[in-house]
C-alpha positions as CSV (number, residue, x, y, z in Angstrom):
1,X,98.7,99.6,103.5
2,X,101.9,98.7,101.7
3,X,101.7,95.4,99.7
4,X,103.6,92.6,101.3
5,X,104.2,89.2,99.8
6,X,102.3,86.5,101.7
7,X,103.0,83.6,99.5
8,X,103.8,82.7,95.9
9,X,101.6,80.9,93.4
10,X,102.2,77.9,91.2
11,X,105.3,77.8,88.9
12,X,105.7,77.2,85.1
13,X,109.1,76.5,83.7
14,X,109.7,76.5,80.0
15,X,112.3,75.0,77.6
16,X,113.2,78.6,76.7
17,X,114.9,79.2,80.2
18,X,111.8,81.0,81.6
19,X,110.1,80.7,85.0
20,X,106.6,82.2,85.2
21,X,104.9,82.8,88.6
22,X,102.1,84.8,90.2
23,X,101.8,85.7,93.8
24,X,99.3,86.8,96.5
25,X,100.0,90.5,95.9
26,X,98.6,90.1,92.4
27,X,101.8,90.3,90.3
28,X,102.6,87.9,87.4
29,X,106.3,87.8,86.6
30,X,108.7,86.1,84.2
31,X,112.3,85.3,85.3
32,X,115.4,84.0,83.7
33,X,115.6,80.4,85.0
34,X,119.4,80.2,85.2
35,X,120.0,83.6,86.9
36,X,116.7,84.5,88.6
37,X,116.7,87.9,86.7
38,X,113.2,89.4,86.4
39,X,112.4,90.0,82.8
40,X,108.8,91.2,83.0
41,X,105.9,91.7,85.4
42,X,102.3,92.8,85.4
43,X,99.8,93.7,88.2
44,X,96.8,91.4,87.7
45,X,94.6,93.3,90.1
46,X,93.8,90.1,92.0
47,X,96.1,87.5,93.7
48,X,97.3,84.9,91.2
49,X,97.7,81.6,93.0
50,X,97.2,79.1,90.2
51,X,100.1,77.6,88.1
52,X,100.4,79.1,84.6
53,X,100.4,76.9,81.5
54,X,101.9,77.5,78.1
55,X,100.7,76.3,74.7
56,X,101.2,77.0,71.0
57,X,98.8,78.1,68.3
58,X,99.9,78.5,64.7
59,X,103.5,78.8,65.7
60,X,102.9,81.4,68.4
61,X,103.4,80.7,72.1
62,X,100.9,81.8,74.7
63,X,101.0,81.7,78.5
64,X,97.7,81.5,80.4
65,X,96.9,81.6,84.1
66,X,93.8,81.8,86.3
67,X,93.7,84.9,88.5
68,X,91.7,84.9,91.8
69,X,92.2,84.6,95.5
70,X,91.6,81.2,96.9
71,X,92.9,78.1,98.7
72,X,92.8,76.9,102.3
73,X,94.6,79.9,103.7
74,X,92.2,82.8,102.9
75,X,89.3,80.5,103.7
76,X,90.4,79.3,107.1
77,X,92.8,82.0,108.2
78,X,90.9,85.1,107.3
79,X,92.4,87.2,110.0
80,X,95.9,87.0,108.5
81,X,95.1,86.7,104.8
82,X,95.3,90.5,104.4
83,X,99.1,90.3,104.9
84,X,99.4,90.1,101.1
85,X,97.9,93.5,100.9
86,X,95.4,92.4,98.3
87,X,92.2,90.4,99.1
88,X,90.4,91.4,95.9
89,X,89.0,88.2,94.3
90,X,88.7,88.8,90.5
91,X,88.3,85.4,88.9
92,X,89.3,85.3,85.2
93,X,91.6,83.7,82.7
94,X,94.6,85.9,81.7
95,X,96.4,85.0,78.5
96,X,99.7,86.6,77.4
97,X,101.9,86.5,74.3
98,X,105.0,88.4,73.1
99,X,104.4,92.0,72.0
100,X,100.7,92.0,73.0
101,X,99.3,95.5,73.8
102,X,96.2,94.7,75.7
103,X,95.4,96.2,79.1
104,X,93.1,95.1,81.9
105,X,90.0,97.2,82.3
106,X,89.8,99.3,85.5
107,X,88.0,97.6,88.3
108,X,84.9,99.2,89.9
109,X,85.3,100.3,93.5
110,X,85.5,97.4,95.9
111,X,82.4,97.1,98.1
112,X,83.4,98.2,101.6
113,X,82.7,95.7,104.4
114,X,80.3,97.5,106.7
115,X,79.9,95.9,110.2
116,X,77.0,97.4,111.9
117,X,75.4,94.5,113.7
118,X,72.3,94.0,115.8
119,X,72.7,94.2,119.6
120,X,74.6,91.4,121.3
121,X,72.0,90.0,123.6
122,X,72.9,86.3,123.9
123,X,74.1,84.8,127.1
124,X,77.7,83.6,127.6
125,X,76.5,80.0,127.4
126,X,74.7,80.6,124.1
127,X,77.7,82.3,122.6
128,X,80.0,79.5,123.8
129,X,77.7,76.9,122.2
130,X,77.6,79.0,119.0
131,X,81.4,79.3,118.9
132,X,81.8,75.5,119.1
133,X,79.2,75.0,116.3
134,X,80.7,77.7,114.2
135,X,84.1,76.1,114.5
136,X,82.7,72.7,113.5
137,X,80.5,73.8,110.5
138,X,81.5,77.3,109.4
139,X,85.2,78.1,110.0
140,X,86.5,76.1,107.1
141,X,84.8,78.5,104.6
142,X,84.0,81.7,106.5
143,X,87.2,82.0,108.5
144,X,88.5,81.6,112.1
145,X,86.7,83.9,114.6
146,X,84.1,84.8,111.9
147,X,86.7,86.8,109.9
148,X,86.7,86.0,106.2
149,X,89.7,86.3,103.9
150,X,88.1,87.8,100.7
151,X,86.8,84.6,99.1
152,X,83.5,84.0,100.9
153,X,81.3,86.5,102.6
154,X,82.4,87.9,106.0
155,X,79.4,87.0,108.1
156,X,80.0,89.8,110.6
157,X,78.7,92.1,107.9
158,X,76.0,89.9,106.5
159,X,72.5,91.4,106.4
160,X,71.1,88.0,107.2
161,X,72.4,87.9,110.9
162,X,69.8,90.6,111.7
163,X,66.8,88.9,110.2
164,X,65.0,85.6,110.2
165,X,65.9,85.0,106.6
166,X,69.1,83.6,108.3
167,X,67.3,80.3,108.7
168,X,66.3,80.1,105.1
169,X,69.9,80.4,104.1
170,X,71.6,78.3,106.7
171,X,69.0,75.5,107.1
172,X,67.0,75.5,103.9
173,X,69.6,76.4,101.3
174,X,68.1,79.6,99.9
175,X,71.6,80.4,98.6
176,X,72.7,76.9,97.7
177,X,73.2,77.8,94.0
178,X,75.8,80.3,95.1
179,X,77.7,77.7,97.1
180,X,76.1,78.0,100.5
181,X,74.9,74.4,101.1
182,X,71.8,73.8,103.3
183,X,72.8,72.5,106.8
184,X,69.3,71.5,107.8
185,X,70.3,67.8,107.9
186,X,72.9,68.4,110.7
187,X,71.7,71.6,112.3
188,X,68.3,72.5,113.8
189,X,66.9,76.0,114.4
190,X,68.3,76.1,118.0
191,X,71.8,75.4,116.8
192,X,71.5,77.8,113.9
193,X,70.4,80.5,116.4
194,X,73.5,79.8,118.5
195,X,75.8,80.2,115.5
196,X,74.1,83.5,114.7
197,X,74.5,84.6,118.3
198,X,78.2,83.9,118.2
199,X,78.6,85.8,114.9
200,X,76.6,88.8,116.3
201,X,78.9,88.7,119.4
202,X,82.0,88.7,117.2
203,X,80.6,91.5,115.1
204,X,80.1,93.6,118.2
205,X,83.6,93.2,119.5
206,X,86.0,96.2,119.3
207,X,88.2,94.6,116.7
208,X,85.2,94.2,114.4
209,X,83.1,97.2,114.6
210,X,83.2,99.7,111.8
211,X,83.7,103.2,113.1
212,X,80.4,105.0,113.0
213,X,79.5,108.6,113.6
214,X,77.8,109.6,116.8
215,X,75.3,111.4,114.6
216,X,71.7,110.4,115.2
217,X,69.3,110.5,112.3
218,X,66.5,113.1,112.4
219,X,63.4,112.2,110.3
220,X,62.2,115.9,110.6
221,X,65.4,117.1,108.9
222,X,65.0,114.3,106.4
223,X,61.5,115.7,105.5
224,X,63.1,119.1,104.7
225,X,65.6,117.5,102.3
226,X,62.8,115.4,100.7
227,X,60.7,118.5,100.2
228,X,63.4,121.1,99.3
229,X,66.7,119.4,98.5
230,X,70.0,120.7,99.9
231,X,72.2,123.8,99.4
232,X,74.9,121.5,98.1
233,X,72.8,120.9,95.0
234,X,70.8,117.7,95.7
235,X,67.3,118.2,94.4
236,X,64.2,117.4,96.4
237,X,63.6,113.7,96.6
238,X,59.8,114.4,96.2
239,X,60.4,115.4,92.6
240,X,60.6,111.7,91.7
241,X,59.5,109.7,94.8
242,X,56.8,112.1,96.0
243,X,56.9,113.5,99.5
244,X,55.2,110.4,100.9
245,X,57.7,108.0,99.2
246,X,55.5,107.0,96.4
247,X,56.2,107.8,92.7
248,X,54.7,109.6,89.8
249,X,52.1,107.8,87.8
250,X,54.6,106.2,85.5
251,X,55.9,103.8,88.2
252,X,59.4,104.4,86.9
253,X,60.7,105.3,90.4
254,X,60.6,103.0,93.4
255,X,58.1,103.2,96.2
256,X,60.5,103.9,99.2
257,X,58.0,104.7,102.0
258,X,58.3,102.1,104.8
259,X,61.5,100.6,103.5
260,X,64.1,99.9,106.3
261,X,66.3,102.9,107.0
262,X,69.5,100.9,107.0
263,X,68.6,99.5,103.6
264,X,67.8,102.9,102.1
265,X,70.9,104.5,103.6
266,X,73.1,101.7,102.2
267,X,71.6,102.2,98.7
268,X,72.4,105.9,98.8
269,X,75.9,105.3,100.0
270,X,76.5,102.8,97.3
271,X,75.4,105.4,94.7
272,X,77.7,108.0,96.3
273,X,80.8,105.8,96.4
274,X,80.4,104.4,92.9
275,X,79.7,100.8,94.0
276,X,76.3,101.3,92.3
277,X,76.0,103.6,89.3
278,X,73.1,105.6,88.0
279,X,73.1,108.7,85.8
280,X,70.3,110.0,88.0
281,X,71.0,108.8,91.5
282,X,74.8,108.9,91.6
283,X,75.3,112.7,91.3
284,X,72.3,113.2,93.7
285,X,73.8,110.9,96.3
286,X,77.2,112.5,96.0
287,X,75.6,115.9,96.8
288,X,74.2,114.6,100.1
289,X,76.2,114.6,103.3
290,X,76.3,111.5,105.4
291,X,73.9,113.1,107.8
292,X,71.5,114.0,104.9
293,X,71.5,110.4,103.8
294,X,70.7,109.1,107.3
295,X,68.0,111.8,107.8
296,X,66.3,111.0,104.5
297,X,66.4,107.3,105.2
298,X,64.9,107.8,108.6
299,X,62.1,110.0,107.2
300,X,61.1,107.5,104.4
301,X,61.3,104.5,106.8
302,X,58.3,106.0,108.8
303,X,56.4,107.5,105.9
304,X,53.2,106.1,104.3
305,X,52.6,106.1,100.6
306,X,49.2,105.6,98.9
307,X,49.0,102.1,97.5
308,X,49.0,102.4,93.8
309,X,46.3,100.8,91.7
310,X,47.5,98.1,89.4
311,X,47.1,98.6,85.7
312,X,45.3,95.7,84.1
313,X,47.6,92.6,84.0
314,X,47.2,89.1,82.6
315,X,45.9,86.9,85.4
316,X,48.0,84.0,84.1
317,X,51.1,86.2,84.4
318,X,50.2,87.0,88.0
319,X,49.6,83.3,88.7
320,X,53.0,82.4,87.3
321,X,54.6,85.2,89.4
322,X,52.9,83.9,92.6
323,X,54.3,80.4,91.9
324,X,57.8,81.7,91.5
325,X,57.5,83.9,94.5
326,X,56.3,81.2,96.8
327,X,58.0,78.0,95.5
328,X,60.6,79.2,93.0
329,X,61.6,76.9,90.2
330,X,63.2,73.7,91.3
331,X,64.3,72.7,87.8
332,X,66.3,75.9,87.5
333,X,67.4,76.0,91.1
334,X,65.6,79.2,91.8
335,X,64.5,79.6,95.4
336,X,61.2,81.3,96.2
337,X,61.5,85.0,96.9
338,X,59.5,84.5,100.1
339,X,62.5,82.8,101.7
340,X,64.0,86.2,102.3
341,X,61.3,88.8,101.4
342,X,58.4,87.1,103.2
343,X,55.5,85.1,102.0
344,X,53.6,88.3,101.1
345,X,56.6,90.4,100.1
346,X,56.6,92.3,103.3
347,X,60.4,92.3,103.8
348,X,62.1,92.3,107.1
349,X,63.6,95.3,108.9
350,X,66.4,96.3,109.1
351,X,67.8,95.0,105.8
352,X,65.3,93.1,103.7
353,X,63.2,95.5,101.5
354,X,59.5,94.9,100.9
355,X,58.3,94.0,97.5
356,X,54.5,94.1,98.1
357,X,53.0,97.1,96.3
358,X,56.3,98.0,94.6
359,X,55.8,99.3,91.1
360,X,56.1,96.5,88.5
361,X,58.0,98.6,86.1
362,X,60.7,99.3,88.7
363,X,60.9,95.7,90.1
364,X,61.3,94.4,86.6
365,X,64.0,96.9,85.6
366,X,66.0,96.1,88.7
367,X,65.8,92.3,88.2
368,X,66.8,92.8,84.5
369,X,69.8,94.9,85.6
370,X,70.9,92.1,88.0
371,X,70.2,89.5,85.3
372,X,72.5,91.3,82.8
373,X,75.2,92.0,85.3
374,X,74.8,95.8,85.4
375,X,74.0,96.0,89.1
376,X,76.4,94.4,91.6
377,X,76.0,96.1,94.9
378,X,73.8,93.5,96.6
379,X,76.6,90.9,97.3
380,X,76.0,88.3,94.6
381,X,72.6,87.2,96.1
382,X,70.2,88.9,93.7
383,X,72.4,88.4,90.7
384,X,72.5,84.7,91.5
385,X,68.7,84.5,91.2
386,X,68.1,87.0,88.5
387,X,70.4,85.5,86.0
388,X,68.4,82.2,86.2
389,X,65.2,84.1,85.3
390,X,64.0,84.9,81.8
391,X,62.3,88.2,80.9
392,X,58.8,86.6,81.1
393,X,59.4,85.3,84.6
394,X,60.7,88.7,85.7
395,X,57.6,90.3,84.3
396,X,55.5,87.7,86.2
397,X,57.2,88.4,89.5
398,X,56.9,92.1,89.1
399,X,53.2,91.9,88.2
400,X,52.5,89.6,91.1
401,X,54.2,91.8,93.8
402,X,52.6,95.0,92.6
403,X,49.1,93.6,92.9
404,X,49.5,92.5,96.5
405,X,47.1,94.6,98.4
406,X,48.7,94.3,101.8
407,X,51.6,96.8,102.0
408,X,54.4,96.2,104.3
409,X,54.2,97.4,107.9
410,X,56.2,100.6,108.5
411,X,59.8,99.8,109.4
412,X,61.5,101.6,112.3
413,X,64.6,103.6,111.5
414,X,66.7,101.6,113.9
415,X,69.5,104.2,114.0
416,X,71.9,104.0,116.9
C-alpha cells in the first residue's frame, strides 16, 4: 500500500529559521521556516507523533524526538489508522546533529496478524450484550469494532479468546504489568464472557478473517515427514524430537507430543518467516511447505511421548518453582504461571502449550531467551514475565515443571 499522510506530529521551531516535524508515515523532516523549503528528511521506520526538542552540549546543537505510534486516534479509531500506511510501533528516542553518519538498524519482520478464531456460537442477544460492554470498557484502547490500530493488541487475533485464560487476563489482571488492568471490580465472569463472544463474532466476520487454505491437515502425512523428512531438504523431525515427540537424553530439544496443533504450526511459521530466529529451526521450517507444517503439527498433537525421568534436583529449588508457578511473586509483579498454563502446567488447547513434563533444560533456555530479549514472537506476554525473573527463579520453574508426573492430555489438532 502506498504511504499516505494521515496527520502530522508536533512541531519544533528554532531561532535558526528551522521547523522540525515528524508525521504518521514515519518521516522526520527539517524545513526552512520563512519559505517552507524542505532541507532534510529521514524515514524513522515508525510514526513520529511527538514534538522534537533541541538542546546544546559543549557548543554543539542536538535535536531529539520520540518515535512511536500513539495517541487517541490509533487507539480508538483502529479501523482507519492504517491510512498513514505505517502502523509499526517502534518506541525509541532518536537524536540528530549536523554531519552525523549513524543509521537505524534494520527492523526484524513485523509479526503478521493472524485471525483464525474459534467458532461463533453465541446468540444474537449475547453478542449484543457483549458489544455494549466492549464499547463501554474496551473500545478506548483496543479500537472500535474490535479493530486495533497498532498500539495495543488486536483482540480478534488474540490467543486468549479461545481459552479460559481469558478470565485470568480480563478479570484477574494476569497481564497488568503490561498495561492490561484487571476489570474484576466492574465485570463479572458473565460479562467477560459476553465481551469475548462479541470479539469472537467480530473475528468471524468476512472483513476480519485471514484468508486460509482449504487444505486439511493429515496426521498420517505428518508422520512420514517426522520419520523421513521432505524432498525439499527438511530433515526428519525424529532426529531431534524422536518419532513420538520426545527428545534425546540431553533434554536440549522440547517435548512436542500433545502440544496443540495451532501452537506448533504457529511456531514453525514464525521460524519460516523470520519472526523467530534459530540457526537450527529456521532453515528447516523454510524447507517445509505450509501443508507440511500443518501435517507435522497435526501428527505431534495426537502423539504420546514417554514421560522422561527427572535427574536429581534440589527439593528446595522445586519448592521455590512451585511457589512461583502457583502464586507468582507479588513483590515483583509476577503472576503465577498457572493463570494461563493451568495449575498443573497442563496448558489449554488450542493455543496455550503444556509445561508439565517439559525438559527443564529447554524450559530454562526459552525463559532466558525471553528474559534477555532474544525471543520476541510471543506477543510481549512471555517477555513481560521473563524479564522480571532472575536465573535462579528460572531454574526453579524449569525444575518444578519437569518433575510434574501428570502429563498433559492429548490436544486435538482442531484444524478446519
